[in-house]
C-alpha positions, 0 to 999 in steps of 0.5 A, a space after each residue: 499499500 502506498 499513500 500519494 498526494 494528488 498531482 495537478 494537471 491540465 488534461 481533461 479526460 473523457 469519462 462516460 457514466 453508464 446509467 442503468 435504469 428500470 422504473 427510475 425515471 423520476 431520478 434521471 434528471 438529477 443523475 445525469 445533471 450531476 455527471 454533466 456538471 462535473 468540472 475538469 473532465 469531458 463527461 458523457 452519459 449513456 442511459 440504458 433503459 431496461 424496458 421501464 413501464 414508468 415513462 423512464 425512456 421518454 424522460 431519457 430521450 428528452 434529456 438526450 435531445 436537450 444535451 448531445 453528450 447523452 446517449 440512450 440505449 433502450 431494451 424492448 423487453 426487460 433483460 435484467 440489470 446484468 445485461 443492462 450493465 453490459 450493454 451500456 459498458 460495451 458502448 463506452 469509447 472514452 478513456 474512463 468509465 463509471 457505472 452509476 444507478 439512476 437513483 444515485 449521484 456522482 459527487 461534485 469533482 469526483 470524476 476529475 479526482 478519480 481520473 487524475 489519479 489514474 493518469 498519474 498511476 498507469 498501473 491502477 485500473 479501478 478507483 473508489 472513494 467514500 460514498 455518502 448516503 442520503 434518503 428520499 425525504 430531503 435533498 442530497 446533502 452538500 458534501 463537505 470540502 476535504 483535502 484529498 490524498 490517494 491510497 494505492 494497493 497492488 491488486 493482489 494486496 487488495 484482494 488479500 485484504 478483501 479475502 481476510 475480511 470476507 467482504 467488499 469495501 465498496 458500495 458501488 457508485 463511487 467506482 471509476 475504471 480505466 476503460 482499458 481495464 474494463 475491456 480486459 476484465 470483460 463483461 459482468 457475469 450473468 451467473 452472479 446477479 446478486 454479487 456481480 459488483 464484488 466479483 467484478 472488482 475482484 476480477 479487476 484487482 487480479 489484473 490491475 492495481 486498485 486505488 482510493 481517493 481519501 477525503 472528499 465524497 466520491 458518490 451519493 448513495 440514495 437509500 429508499 424502500 425500492 433499493 435493490 439490496 433492500 428488496 430483491 436481495 434482502 437479508 444478511 444470510 443471502 448476502 453472505 451466500 452470494 459473497 461466497 460465490 463472488 470470492 469463489 470466482 477467484 478460482 475461475 479460468 482466466 482470473 486464477 491464472 493471475 493469482 497463483 494462490 487463488 485456492 488459499 485466497 478462496 479458502 481464506 474468504 470462506 473462513 471469514 464469511 463463515 465466521 461472520 455468519 456465526 458472529 451475526 447469529 451470536 449477535 442476533 441471539 445476544 440482543 434477544 432478536 429473531 431466533 429463526 434469523 440466527 438459525 438461518 445464519 448458522 446454516 449459512 456458515 455451514 454451507 460456506 464452510 462446514 468445518 466452521 460449525 465445529 469451532 469455538 464460535 460454532 459451538 457457542 452459537 449452538 449453546 445460545 440456540 438451545 437456550 433461546 429455543 428453551 425460552 431463556 433470554 440473553 443474560 447480562 454477559 451476552 448483552 454486554 458483549 453485544 454492546 461492546 461489538 456495537 462500539 467495535 462496529 463504530 471503530 471499523 466504520 471510522 477506519 473504513 471511512 478514512 482508509 477504504 478498508 477495515 
């Protein structure tokens, strides 16, 4: 890992933001406007409408008629989000590219910060940064001004950290890629509709270095009831299952050729995911929560790595489940453990906010 300070430059690189849209027409004006207002780059927008039924296509066409920097691709039948991503990315011709959902926003100056980093660091194929969440109940927050610096990881180093934690450090809209890297990595995997982003970033890091813009907000992520991760892909148990599938992609042909230790990395990720599933089950029980949810998390741990159930944490969950099924409430010690874990969560969140990994 290397820390760098931004370098100034006169270049105005072309950056295309692909905006997939399905029934999010009400957000398109804001999403495209945030891209087209980006300073110090030549922004382009490709809106891919996936056969929306809410008039999104009409809105997209109106925006494109108003601004020649906007292109629209429309599906006559709903093809799903992976095909929508791939169709938009295939049409990119600029030096850099980003994929941003229609309900999210690119933060002011984000594209210039990310592209400037990649211009200065030719080995970097993917840049991310800090997202800022906001809700539908008010206008997006104005990101505070912060001085930026860069963290650059060797791709294999970043993968090793991700496998050690068994998780993604990226929300999604904050990623900007070098188009050359995107072409080399190839399209999103249609077999992984639930964890395609994570698998794609791991596949990228197997071939390119990864960097982060620290300090300024790079994207604004809208949280609302219709978010895909809150509806179609809801639930931590399912999230953990699909995370495991994404990490197993490190052993797929093409990617494994870039990673001599791919089997060990996958095993490390599986151990981490199983451990997290058991920890979440413990936490659910220690706070007096849903016993069925805890049981499902316990099953997930066994599915991901059977041996995890025989370890200390697995045995602890079994004891807690027996107590819960017997009608016993968590005792003071277990409630105290959960309180301590919540404090640790805050520490990890602070570390991630500043460093991009935790």
